[in-house]
C-alpha positions in Angstrom: 0.0 0.0 0.0 1.4 3.4 -0.9 1.7 6.3 1.5 -1.1 8.1 -0.2 -3.4 5.1 0.1 -2.4 4.8 3.8 -3.3 8.5 4.3 -6.7 8.1 2.6 -7.4 5.1 4.8 -6.4 7.1 7.9 -8.7 9.9 6.9 -11.6 7.4 6.4 -11.0 5.9 9.8 -11.1 9.3 11.4 -14.3 10.3 9.5 -15.9 7.0 10.7 -15.0 7.8 14.3 -16.5 11.3 14.0 -19.8 10.0 12.6 -20.3 7.1 15.0 -23.5 7.1 16.9 -22.1 5.5 20.1 -18.9 5.9 22.1 -17.8 2.2 22.0 -17.8 2.1 18.2 -16.0 5.4 18.0 -13.3 4.2 20.3 -12.6 1.2 18.0 -12.2 3.5 15.0 -10.0 5.9 17.1 -7.8 3.0 18.1 -7.4 1.9 14.5 -6.6 5.5 13.4 -4.0 5.8 16.1 -2.4 2.6 15.0 -2.4 3.8 11.4 -0.7 7.1 12.5 2.0 5.2 14.3 2.6 3.0 11.2 2.9 6.1 9.0 4.9 8.5 11.3 6.3 6.4 14.1 5.8 6.9 17.8 7.5 10.3 18.4 5.7 13.0 20.4 5.6 15.4 17.4 4.0 12.8 15.2 1.2 12.2 17.7 0.2 15.8 17.8 -2.9 16.1 15.6 -3.8 19.8 16.3 -1.5 22.7 15.5 
C-alpha cells in the first residue's frame, strides 16, 4: 500500500470515528486510526500531535 493510500485510509477511519452514533464504536475507530498514524509516522511525540 502506498503512503497516499495509507493517508486516505487514515482519513476514512477518522471520519468514521466522527460519525459514530455510540462511544464504543467510535473508540474502536479511534484506536485503528492511532495505529495507522504510528505506522505512518512512528511513535514520536511530534508525530502524535494532531492539532496545530
